[in-house]
C-alpha positions as CSV (number, residue, x, y, z in Angstrom):
1,M,1.0,-56.3,53.8
2,I,-2.4,-57.3,52.2
3,V,-5.3,-56.8,54.5
4,R,-8.6,-58.7,53.4
5,V,-11.9,-58.4,55.1
6,N,-14.7,-60.8,54.0
7,G,-12.9,-61.3,51.0
8,V,-12.6,-57.5,49.9
9,T,-9.2,-56.2,49.9
10,L,-8.2,-53.0,51.7
11,S,-5.7,-50.1,50.9
12,A,-4.0,-47.9,53.2
13,D,-6.6,-45.0,52.3
14,D,-9.3,-47.5,54.0
15,A,-7.5,-47.4,57.5
16,V,-8.7,-45.0,59.9
17,S,-5.1,-43.8,61.3
18,G,-1.8,-44.1,60.0
19,S,1.4,-43.9,61.8
20,E,5.2,-44.8,62.7
21,G,3.8,-46.5,66.0
22,A,7.0,-47.2,68.1
23,L,10.1,-45.7,65.3
24,S,8.4,-42.1,65.7
25,G,12.2,-40.1,65.8
26,L,14.0,-43.2,65.0
27,D,14.3,-41.6,61.5
28,Y,18.0,-42.1,61.1
29,Y,18.2,-45.6,62.1
30,T,15.3,-46.8,60.0
31,E,16.6,-44.9,56.8
32,G,13.3,-44.5,55.3
33,A,12.5,-47.9,54.9
34,A,8.4,-49.3,55.2
35,Y,7.1,-49.9,58.8
36,Q,3.7,-48.3,59.7
37,T,1.1,-49.1,61.9
38,L,-2.1,-48.9,59.8
39,Q,-5.6,-49.4,62.3
40,Y,-8.5,-50.3,60.9
41,R,-12.2,-50.0,62.1
42,F,-15.4,-51.5,61.3
43,D,-18.8,-50.8,63.3
44,G,-22.2,-52.0,62.3
45,L,-21.6,-55.8,61.7
46,Y,-24.0,-58.5,63.0
47,A,-21.3,-61.0,63.3
48,A,-17.2,-60.9,63.3
49,P,-15.9,-60.7,60.1
50,E,-13.3,-62.6,58.1
51,V,-10.1,-61.6,58.3
52,T,-6.9,-62.2,56.6
53,V,-3.7,-60.6,56.3
54,R,-0.5,-61.6,54.6
55,D,2.8,-59.5,54.8
56,A,4.6,-58.9,51.9
57,D,6.2,-62.4,50.7
58,G,2.5,-63.9,50.9
59,Q,3.0,-65.3,54.5
60,L,-0.3,-65.1,56.0
61,L,-0.3,-63.8,59.5
62,E,-1.5,-65.2,63.0
63,P,-3.6,-62.3,65.2
64,L,-1.0,-61.2,67.8
65,S,-4.0,-60.9,70.1
66,A,-8.0,-61.7,70.0
67,G,-9.2,-60.0,72.9
68,G,-12.8,-59.1,72.1
69,T,-13.0,-57.8,68.9
70,H,-9.4,-56.4,68.6
71,L,-7.1,-57.6,66.7
72,V,-3.2,-57.1,65.9
73,Y,-1.1,-58.6,63.1
74,L,3.2,-57.8,62.7
75,H,4.8,-58.3,60.5
76,K,7.6,-61.4,61.3
77,D,11.0,-62.9,59.8
78,P,11.5,-66.2,61.2
79,A,14.7,-65.7,59.6
80,A,16.1,-62.9,62.1
81,A,14.8,-64.1,65.0
82,E,17.6,-66.7,66.2
83,D,20.6,-64.0,65.7
84,L,18.3,-61.0,67.6
85,R,16.8,-63.1,69.9
86,P,19.8,-63.0,72.2
87,I,19.7,-59.2,72.1
88,A,16.1,-58.4,73.2
89,E,16.3,-61.4,75.9
90,A,19.4,-59.6,77.5
91,F,17.6,-56.0,77.9
92,F,14.0,-57.3,78.6
93,T,15.3,-59.1,81.7
94,A,17.1,-56.4,82.7
95,Y,14.2,-54.3,82.1
96,L,12.3,-56.6,84.2
97,T,15.1,-56.9,87.1
98,Y,15.2,-53.6,87.2
99,T,11.3,-52.3,87.3
100,S,10.0,-55.4,89.4
101,S,12.5,-55.1,92.3
102,P,13.0,-52.3,95.0
103,F,15.2,-49.6,93.3
104,D,19.2,-50.3,93.1
105,L,21.8,-48.4,91.1
106,T,23.5,-51.3,89.7
107,R,20.2,-52.8,88.6
108,L,19.5,-49.2,87.4
109,Y,23.2,-48.7,85.8
110,Q,22.5,-52.3,84.0
111,V,19.7,-51.8,82.1
112,L,21.0,-48.0,81.2
113,G,23.9,-49.5,79.2
114,L,21.9,-51.7,77.3
115,T,19.4,-48.3,76.1
116,L,19.9,-46.1,73.7
117,S,21.6,-42.5,75.0
118,P,20.1,-40.3,74.2
119,S,16.2,-41.6,73.7
120,E,13.4,-41.0,75.2
121,L,13.0,-44.6,77.1
122,Y,16.7,-43.9,78.4
123,Q,15.6,-40.4,79.8
124,Y,12.5,-42.0,81.3
125,L,14.6,-44.9,83.0
126,A,17.3,-42.3,84.2
127,D,14.6,-40.1,86.0
128,S,12.5,-43.2,87.4
129,Q,14.4,-43.3,90.9
130,A,11.7,-41.6,92.6
131,A,8.8,-43.8,91.2
132,M,11.1,-46.8,91.7
133,L,11.4,-46.2,95.5
134,W,7.6,-46.2,95.6
135,A,7.6,-49.6,93.7
136,A,9.6,-51.2,96.7
137,H,6.2,-52.2,98.2
138,T,5.1,-54.2,94.9
139,T,5.9,-57.9,93.9
140,M,5.9,-59.2,90.4
141,E,6.1,-62.6,89.3
142,F,6.3,-63.5,85.1
143,E,5.4,-66.3,83.6
144,Q,4.6,-66.6,79.9
145,M,7.8,-65.0,78.4
146,E,7.5,-65.2,74.6
147,Y,9.7,-63.5,72.1
148,D,8.4,-63.3,68.6
149,N,7.9,-61.3,65.2
150,F,11.4,-60.2,65.0
151,S,11.5,-57.6,61.6
152,Y,14.5,-56.0,60.5
153,V,13.6,-52.0,59.8
154,G,16.6,-51.0,57.5
155,D,20.3,-52.0,58.0
156,R,20.3,-50.6,61.5
157,C,16.9,-51.2,63.7
158,F,14.8,-54.4,64.2
159,V,11.7,-54.6,65.9
160,C,10.1,-57.5,67.9
161,T,7.6,-58.5,70.8
162,V,7.4,-60.2,73.8
163,E,4.0,-61.4,75.2
164,Y,4.3,-62.2,79.5
165,A,1.5,-62.6,81.9
166,V,2.4,-61.0,85.5
167,D,0.7,-61.0,88.8
168,T,1.4,-58.5,90.6
169,T,0.6,-57.9,94.2
170,A,1.0,-54.1,95.9
171,S,1.4,-53.8,99.8
172,T,-0.5,-51.3,101.6
173,W,-0.7,-50.3,105.7
174,Q,-3.9,-51.5,105.1
175,E,-4.0,-54.5,103.2
176,D,-2.0,-56.7,100.1
177,V,-3.9,-55.5,96.9
178,S,-3.0,-58.8,94.0
179,Y,-4.0,-59.0,90.5
180,G,-2.8,-60.2,86.9
181,Q,-2.1,-58.8,83.9
182,E,-1.0,-60.1,80.3
183,N,1.0,-58.0,78.2
184,V,2.5,-57.4,74.7
185,M,4.9,-55.2,74.4
186,E,6.7,-54.3,71.1
187,L,10.9,-53.8,71.8
188,V,12.9,-51.2,68.9
189,F,16.4,-51.9,69.4
190,V,18.7,-49.8,66.9
191,M,22.8,-50.3,66.3
192,D,24.8,-47.5,68.1
193,E,27.9,-46.9,66.3
194,R,29.7,-45.3,68.6
195,Y,29.6,-49.3,70.3
196,G,28.9,-51.0,67.1
197,E,26.1,-52.7,69.4
198,W,22.5,-53.2,69.3
199,R,20.6,-51.0,72.2
200,C,17.1,-50.4,73.1
201,A,15.2,-47.2,71.8
202,A,11.9,-47.8,73.0
203,L,9.2,-49.4,74.5
204,N,4.9,-49.9,73.4
205,L,2.1,-51.7,74.5
206,V,0.4,-53.3,71.8
207,S,-1.9,-55.3,73.8
208,Q,-2.9,-55.4,77.2
């Protein structure tokens, strides 16, 4: 990835931090494929800098979000999107159905069946029953569901993002509290070799 700020090309050494991001702990599936999160920071500028980002193939990338001074760029492989989109949609639909509805074992089993076991995400969902009982007093309406930024990381792993808007109403004994949010989540899927099927292994909130 090539990052230029006001015409100056930056290197990984110029970043204030670097990490594997949502792929942390999934080395077995990524097989050492390069997928790094780099964060740059600029202080003391009198005006917003001119930023351009290109992926390894030279494709000009647009910022995922442009809220305030926070810009997020992700690699995307348009050719992969057609095959991988149904996998991401199936999992995230089951995930939202479970997390935005009163607790139900059937919904829990459905999302667990699409989640990699063992993984931190699987364990989090399996242990979520107490929290979901409380969520029975919350209703959520989702809008603007957009899947994008599909990209393979090795042969047994891929990532993508889902951008959505949600209106949430929490009911208490005193009043109903409503608020809206626009989120972007990064999803990580790996090939579960036991069944020959893709499973979700991690979720990461990249923009809010």
